[in-house]
PAZA-944915 format. One line per 4 residues: number of its first residue (from 0); their letters; for each residue x, y, z of N, C-alpha, C, O. Coordinates in nm, 2 decimals, m for minus. Each point is the difference from the previous one (the first is absolute). Layout:
<atoms>
NUM) a) X:Y:Z:X:Y:Z:X:Y:Z:X:Y:Z | ... $
</atoms>
This chain:
<atoms>
0) mvip) 10.93:11.01:7.31:m0.09:m0.11:0.00:0.03:m0.09:0.12:0.11:m0.03:0.03 | m0.22:0.00:0.05:0.01:m0.07:0.12:m0.03:m0.15:m0.03:m0.10:m0.03:m0.05 | 0.19:m0.06:0.09:m0.02:m0.14:m0.02:m0.05:m0.05:0.12:0.06:0.01:0.11 | m0.18:m0.08:m0.11:m0.06:m0.06:0.12:0.08:m0.12:0.05:0.06:m0.06:m0.08 $
4) ppik) m0.07:0.03:0.21:0.07:m0.11:0.04:m0.06:m0.13:m0.05:m0.12:0.00:m0.03 | 0.19:m0.11:0.02:m0.06:m0.12:m0.05:m0.11:m0.06:0.10:0.01:0.02:0.12 | m0.11:m0.07:m0.18:m0.11:m0.06:0.08:0.04:m0.14:0.04:0.04:m0.09:m0.09 | m0.04:0.06:0.22:0.03:m0.13:0.04:m0.12:m0.09:0.02:m0.11:0.06:0.04 $
8) ppri) 0.12:m0.19:m0.06:m0.12:m0.08:0.01:m0.05:0.00:0.15:0.08:0.02:0.09 | m0.21:m0.05:m0.06:m0.05:0.00:0.13:0.07:m0.10:0.09:0.01:0.02:0.12 | 0.03:m0.13:m0.17:0.06:m0.11:0.08:0.13:0.05:0.06:0.05:m0.04:0.11 | 0.02:0.13:m0.18:0.12:0.06:0.05:m0.03:0.12:0.10:0.07:0.01:0.10 $
12) mkfl) m0.17:0.07:m0.14:m0.03:0.11:0.08:m0.05:m0.04:0.14:0.02:0.08:0.10 | m0.07:m0.20:m0.09:m0.05:m0.04:0.14:0.12:m0.01:0.10:m0.03:0.02:0.12 | 0.14:m0.05:m0.17:0.12:m0.02:0.09:0.09:0.13:0.02:0.08:0.00:0.08 | m0.11:0.10:m0.17:0.08:0.12:0.01:m0.05:0.09:0.12:m0.12:0.00:0.03 $
16) kpyv) 0.21:0.07:0.03:m0.04:0.09:0.10:m0.01:0.14:m0.06:0.10:0.05:m0.05 | m0.22:0.00:0.04:m0.02:0.12:m0.10:0.06:0.13:0.05:0.05:0.08:m0.08 | m0.04:m0.05:0.21:0.05:0.13:0.05:0.13:m0.02:0.06:0.02:m0.07:0.10 | 0.08:0.15:m0.15:0.14:m0.01:0.04:0.04:0.13:0.06:m0.02:0.11:m0.06 $
20) lkmh) 0.09:m0.11:0.18:0.05:0.12:0.06:0.14:0.02:m0.05:0.08:m0.09:0.01 | m0.05:0.21:m0.06:0.14:0.04:m0.04:0.03:0.13:0.08:m0.07:0.09:0.01 | 0.20:m0.10:0.04:0.05:0.12:0.08:0.13:0.05:m0.07:0.07:m0.08:m0.06 | m0.06:0.21:0.07:0.12:0.06:m0.05:0.05:0.11:0.10:m0.08:0.08:0.04 $
24) ftnk) 0.21:m0.09:m0.01:0.05:0.10:0.10:0.11:0.08:m0.06:0.10:m0.07:m0.05 | m0.10:0.20:0.05:0.11:0.08:m0.04:0.06:0.07:0.12:m0.04:m0.02:0.11 | 0.14:0.10:m0.14:0.06:0.07:0.11:m0.09:0.11:0.06:0.03:0.05:0.11 | m0.13:m0.01:m0.18:m0.09:0.10:0.04:m0.14:m0.04:0.03:m0.07:0.06:0.09 $
28) fvna) 0.02:m0.16:m0.16:m0.14:m0.04:0.01:m0.03:m0.15:0.01:0.09:m0.08:m0.02 | m0.21:0.05:0.06:m0.05:m0.14:0.01:m0.12:m0.01:m0.08:m0.09:0.08:0.00 | 0.09:m0.18:m0.09:m0.11:m0.02:m0.09:m0.05:m0.15:0.01:0.08:m0.09:0.02 | m0.21:0.07:m0.02:m0.06:m0.13:0.00:m0.12:0.00:m0.09:m0.08:0.09:0.00 $
32) qvih) 0.07:m0.21:m0.07:m0.12:m0.01:m0.09:m0.04:m0.14:m0.01:0.08:m0.09:0.02 | m0.21:0.07:m0.04:m0.05:m0.13:m0.02:m0.05:m0.02:m0.14:m0.08:0.09:m0.05 | 0.13:m0.19:m0.02:m0.02:m0.02:m0.14:m0.09:m0.12:m0.02:0.02:m0.10:0.06 | m0.12:0.12:m0.15:m0.09:m0.11:m0.04:0.07:m0.07:m0.12:0.00:0.05:m0.11 $
36) spta) 0.06:m0.17:0.14:0.09:m0.06:m0.10:m0.07:m0.05:m0.12:0.06:0.01:m0.11 | m0.18:m0.06:0.11:m0.06:m0.05:m0.12:m0.03:0.12:m0.11:0.01:m0.03:m0.12 | m0.04:0.15:0.17:m0.03:0.10:m0.09:0.12:0.10:m0.01:0.00:0.09:m0.08 | 0.10:m0.11:0.17:0.12:0.09:0.00:m0.04:0.14:0.03:0.06:0.09:m0.07 $
40) tvas) m0.14:m0.06:0.16:m0.04:0.13:0.04:0.02:0.02:0.15:0.01:m0.09:0.07 | 0.01:0.22:m0.04:0.03:0.03:0.14:m0.14:0.01:0.07:m0.09:0.08:m0.03 | 0.07:m0.16:0.14:m0.12:0.01:0.07:m0.01:0.11:0.10:m0.10:0.07:0.01 | 0.22:m0.05:0.06:0.01:0.11:0.10:0.15:0.03:0.02:0.08:m0.09:m0.01 $
44) avss) m0.05:0.22:0.03:0.13:0.04:0.02:0.01:0.11:0.11:m0.09:0.08:0.01 | 0.20:m0.07:0.06:0.03:0.10:0.10:0.14:0.03:m0.01:0.09:m0.08:m0.02 | m0.06:0.21:0.03:0.14:0.05:0.00:0.02:0.11:0.10:m0.10:0.08:0.03 | 0.21:m0.07:0.03:0.03:0.11:0.10:0.02:0.13:m0.08:0.03:0.10:0.07 $
48) qekt) m0.03:m0.11:m0.20:0.01:0.12:m0.08:m0.13:0.08:m0.01:0.00:0.11:m0.04 | m0.11:m0.18:0.08:m0.13:0.07:m0.01:m0.01:0.12:0.08:0.05:0.00:0.12 | m0.11:0.11:m0.18:0.01:0.13:0.07:m0.08:m0.01:0.14:0.05:0.07:0.09 | m0.15:m0.14:m0.08:m0.08:m0.01:0.12:0.08:m0.07:0.11:m0.02:0.03:0.12 $
52) lrst) 0.10:m0.13:m0.16:0.07:m0.08:0.10:0.13:0.07:0.04:0.05:m0.01:0.12 | 0.02:0.08:m0.21:0.12:0.07:0.03:m0.01:0.10:0.12:0.09:0.01:0.08 | m0.20:0.06:m0.08:m0.02:0.10:0.11:m0.02:m0.06:0.14:0.03:0.06:0.10 | m0.08:m0.19:m0.10:m0.03:m0.06:0.13:0.12:m0.08:0.05:0.01:m0.04:0.12 $
56) mest) 0.09:0.01:m0.20:0.11:m0.09:0.04:0.12:0.09:0.04:0.02:0.11:m0.06 | 0.05:m0.16:0.16:0.13:0.07:0.04:0.11:m0.03:m0.11:0.07:0.09:m0.04 | m0.06:m0.22:0.00:0.09:m0.04:m0.10:m0.07:m0.08:m0.10:m0.09:m0.08:0.04 | 0.13:0.09:m0.17:m0.07:m0.08:m0.10:0.07:m0.13:m0.03:m0.03:m0.07:m0.10 $
60) rdva) 0.14:0.04:0.17:0.08:m0.12:m0.04:0.03:m0.10:0.11:0.07:m0.10:m0.02 | m0.12:0.13:0.15:0.04:m0.09:0.11:m0.10:m0.11:0.02:m0.09:m0.01:m0.08 | 0.11:m0.07:0.18:m0.09:m0.11:0.03:m0.13:0.04:0.04:m0.10:m0.07:m0.03 | 0.08:0.18:0.10:m0.13:0.05:0.04:m0.08:0.04:m0.13:m0.12:m0.02:0.00 $
64) aaam) 0.19:0.08:m0.10:m0.07:0.04:m0.12:m0.04:m0.13:m0.07:m0.11:0.00:m0.06 | 0.19:m0.10:0.06:m0.04:m0.13:m0.07:m0.12:m0.06:0.07:m0.09:m0.06:m0.06 | 0.08:0.07:0.20:m0.11:m0.06:0.07:m0.13:0.08:m0.04:m0.11:m0.06:m0.01 | 0.12:0.19:0.00:m0.11:0.08:m0.04:m0.05:m0.03:m0.14:m0.12:0.00:m0.03 $
68) igki) 0.22:m0.02:m0.06:m0.03:m0.04:m0.14:m0.08:m0.14:0.00:m0.10:m0.01:m0.07 | 0.14:m0.08:0.15:m0.07:m0.13:0.00:m0.14:0.01:0.06:m0.09:m0.06:m0.05 | 0.08:0.15:0.15:m0.14:0.02:0.06:m0.09:0.06:m0.09:m0.12:m0.04:m0.02 | 0.16:0.14:m0.06:m0.08:0.07:m0.10:m0.04:m0.09:m0.11:m0.11:0.00:m0.05 $
72) lger) 0.21:m0.08:0.00:m0.02:m0.10:m0.11:m0.10:m0.10:0.05:m0.09:m0.03:m0.08 | 0.09:m0.02:0.20:m0.09:m0.09:0.05:m0.14:0.05:0.00:m0.10:m0.06:m0.04 | 0.08:0.19:0.08:m0.13:0.06:0.00:m0.05:0.02:m0.14:m0.12:m0.02:m0.02 | 0.20:0.06:m0.07:m0.04:0.01:m0.14:m0.04:m0.13:m0.06:m0.09:m0.01:m0.09 $
76) lllk) 0.16:m0.10:0.12:m0.03:m0.13:m0.05:m0.14:m0.05:0.06:m0.08:m0.06:m0.08 | 0.06:0.09:0.20:m0.13:m0.04:0.06:m0.12:0.08:m0.06:m0.11:m0.06:m0.02 | 0.14:0.18:m0.02:m0.11:0.08:m0.07:m0.03:m0.05:m0.13:m0.11:0.01:m0.05 | 0.21:m0.08:m0.02:m0.02:m0.05:m0.13:m0.04:m0.15:0.01:0.00:m0.07:m0.10 $
80) dipa) m0.03:0.02:0.22:m0.04:m0.14:0.02:0.11:m0.10:m0.05:m0.03:m0.10:m0.06 | 0.15:0.13:0.10:0.11:m0.10:m0.03:0.05:m0.05:0.14:0.07:0.07:0.07 | m0.11:m0.19:m0.03:0.03:m0.05:0.13:0.14:m0.06:0.02:0.05:m0.02:0.11 | 0.02:m0.02:m0.22:0.12:m0.08:0.01:0.10:0.04:m0.11:m0.05:0.03:m0.11 $
84) vtvf) 0.18:m0.03:0.14:0.10:0.03:m0.10:0.11:m0.10:0.02:0.02:m0.06:0.11 | 0.06:0.04:m0.22:0.12:m0.08:0.01:0.12:0.09:0.01:0.00:0.10:m0.07 | 0.10:m0.14:0.15:0.12:0.08:0.01:0.11:m0.07:m0.07:0.04:m0.11:0.04 | 0.02:0.17:m0.14:0.12:m0.05:m0.06:0.11:0.10:0.03:m0.01:0.12:m0.05 $
88) lkrd) 0.12:m0.16:0.12:0.11:0.09:0.03:0.10:m0.01:m0.11:0.03:m0.11:m0.05 | 0.04:0.21:0.02:0.11:0.00:m0.09:0.12:m0.07:0.06:0.00:m0.02:0.13 | 0.10:m0.02:m0.20:0.11:m0.07:0.05:0.07:0.07:0.11:0.04:m0.06:0.10 | m0.03:0.19:m0.11:0.07:0.08:0.10:m0.09:0.05:0.12:0.05:0.06:0.09 $
92) qkyh) m0.18:m0.09:m0.10:m0.09:0.04:0.11:m0.01:m0.12:0.10:m0.04:m0.11:m0.04 | 0.07:0.14:0.16:m0.02:m0.09:0.11:m0.11:0.04:0.09:m0.03:0.12:0.01 | m0.03:m0.21:0.06:m0.11:0.04:0.09:0.06:0.06:0.13:0.02:m0.06:0.10 | 0.01:0.19:m0.12:0.07:0.07:0.10:m0.02:0.15:m0.02:0.00:0.04:m0.12 $
96) gkvk) m0.01:0.05:0.22:0.00:0.14:m0.02:m0.12:0.05:m0.07:m0.12:m0.02:0.05 | 0.14:0.10:m0.16:m0.12:0.06:m0.07:m0.09:m0.11:m0.06:m0.12:0.02:0.00 | 0.17:m0.12:m0.05:m0.08:m0.11:m0.06:m0.09:m0.06:0.11:m0.12:m0.02:m0.02 | 0.18:m0.01:0.13:m0.08:m0.06:0.11:m0.11:0.10:0.05:m0.11:m0.04:0.03 $
100) avid) 0.14:0.17:m0.03:m0.09:0.10:0.05:m0.12:0.01:m0.10:m0.11:0.01:0.05 | 0.13:m0.02:m0.18:m0.10:0.01:m0.09:m0.09:m0.13:0.01:m0.13:0.02:0.00 | 0.19:m0.13:0.00:m0.08:m0.13:0.01:m0.07:m0.01:0.13:m0.12:m0.04:0.00 | 0.18:0.07:0.11:m0.07:m0.01:0.13:m0.12:0.10:0.01:m0.10:m0.03:0.06 $
104) slre) 0.12:0.15:m0.11:m0.11:0.09:0.01:m0.12:m0.03:m0.10:m0.11:0.03:0.02 | 0.15:m0.10:m0.13:m0.11:m0.05:m0.09:m0.08:m0.11:0.08:m0.12:m0.01:m0.01 | 0.19:m0.08:0.07:m0.06:m0.11:0.08:m0.09:0.06:0.11:m0.11:m0.04:0.02 | 0.16:0.15:0.05:m0.08:0.06:0.11:m0.12:0.07:m0.06:m0.10:0.01:0.07 $
108) agik) 0.11:0.04:m0.19:m0.12:0.06:m0.07:m0.11:m0.10:m0.03:m0.11:0.04:m0.04 | 0.14:m0.16:0.04:m0.10:m0.11:m0.03:0.02:m0.07:m0.13:m0.10:m0.07:m0.05 | 0.21:0.09:m0.02:0.02:m0.06:m0.13:0.07:m0.14:0.03:0.10:0.00:0.08 | m0.15:m0.10:m0.14:0.06:m0.13:0.01:0.11:m0.02:m0.10:m0.01:0.03:m0.12 $
112) ll) 0.13:m0.07:0.17:0.12:m0.01:m0.08:0.01:m0.15:m0.04:0.01:m0.09:0.09 | 0.01:0.06:m0.22:0.01:m0.13:m0.05:0.15:m0.04:m0.02:0.03:m0.11:m0.05 $
</atoms>
């Protein structure tokens, strides 16, 4: 049984930022997804584990792979008419290295970051 997320009143929804960027880095792969927080669904996602991307990358875990993931995610968001996302970094994530590569390539793709 799937429990739907609670419905928030419109006066609260006006101030929420609906699309949130989440990134996850493992020792082998880079994953990024944008979540629509009011409905708790994934709007778009990219991973260096995807079969089509693995063959084009030299490495699936370095900064260049993270930049490519951000670029592809930005293109997919623009196709779905999502012009802006909010970035929430985890406590251990700093704006440096792979995180910076993903965020900068999203910005270069034309996504506004809030």
